[in-house]
N, C-alpha and C positions, 0 to 999 in steps of 0.2 A: 719129493721126486729126486732121484739121482741124475747124473749127467745123461744126456742123450748120446747114444752110441750109434755109429754107422758101420754096418758090415757090408761092404760092397760085394763080397762073394755071394752072400745070401740075398742081396738087394733088400736090405732091411734096416730101418731105424728103430731103436728100442730105448726104453727107459724103465727103471724099476722104482717101485714105491712099496714099502711094507713087504718086501720079498716077492712081489708079483711083477711080472713083466707086461708092459704095454708095447705094442708094435705097430709099425707102418711098413707094409710090404709094397714093393714096386717092381716093375719090369722095365728094362730099358729097350725101347723100340727104335730101330733104325739108328742106334747110336746117338740120337739127339732128343728123344722124347721119353720122359719119365712117366710111365703109366702107373699111377697109384691104384693098386688093386685091393688093398685091405688096410683098415685101421682098426685095431682092437685094443680095448682097455678093459681089464677085468672089472666086474661090477663093484667089488669092495674098494677099488681105488678110482672109480669113476667120479666125474663131476669136479675134478681138480685142475682141468685145463691141460691134462697130459696129451690127449689126442691133438689139441691145438698146437702144443709145443712141438710134437712130432711132425705135424704137417708144416709148420713154419720152418723147421729144420730141413725138411725135404725140399721145400721151395727154395730156401737159401742155397742148398747144395746144387739144385738144378740151375738157379740163376748164375752161380759162380762158374758153372761149366758151359753156359750158353745154351742149355737145354730148354725145351718147352715142357709143360706139364699137362697130362691128360688124366683128370681125376675120375677114374672109373668107380672108385669107392664113393658111396653116397655121402659119407661124412666129409671127405676131402672136397667133394664138389660143393657142398654147402659152405665149407670154410672158405674156399676161394671166392664164392659169391659174396660173402660177408667181408672180404678183404680186397677191395678194389685195387689196392696198391700192388697186388700180384696179378692183376688182369692180363698184363703183358706176357705172362708165362703160359697162360691157357692156350692150348692148341694141339 
């Protein structure tokens, strides 16, 4: 997996592996809540922890800005449940 990139204009975190792009899309609500709306990893590069790395990067970004996280994406919601160290972001 290559580096995780953040495109604030598109409200997207992305990473590439084997020429395929994995993404995490979010929307900023009320200027303080990162609503994670989609996490997508193409099947050929699945199972490598890429979605987890994207979600962790998004949470770190939110934390650094004092934002809350609203995981509307089912993957992100499960990831946050499995990582109680980020429970304070949920809201």
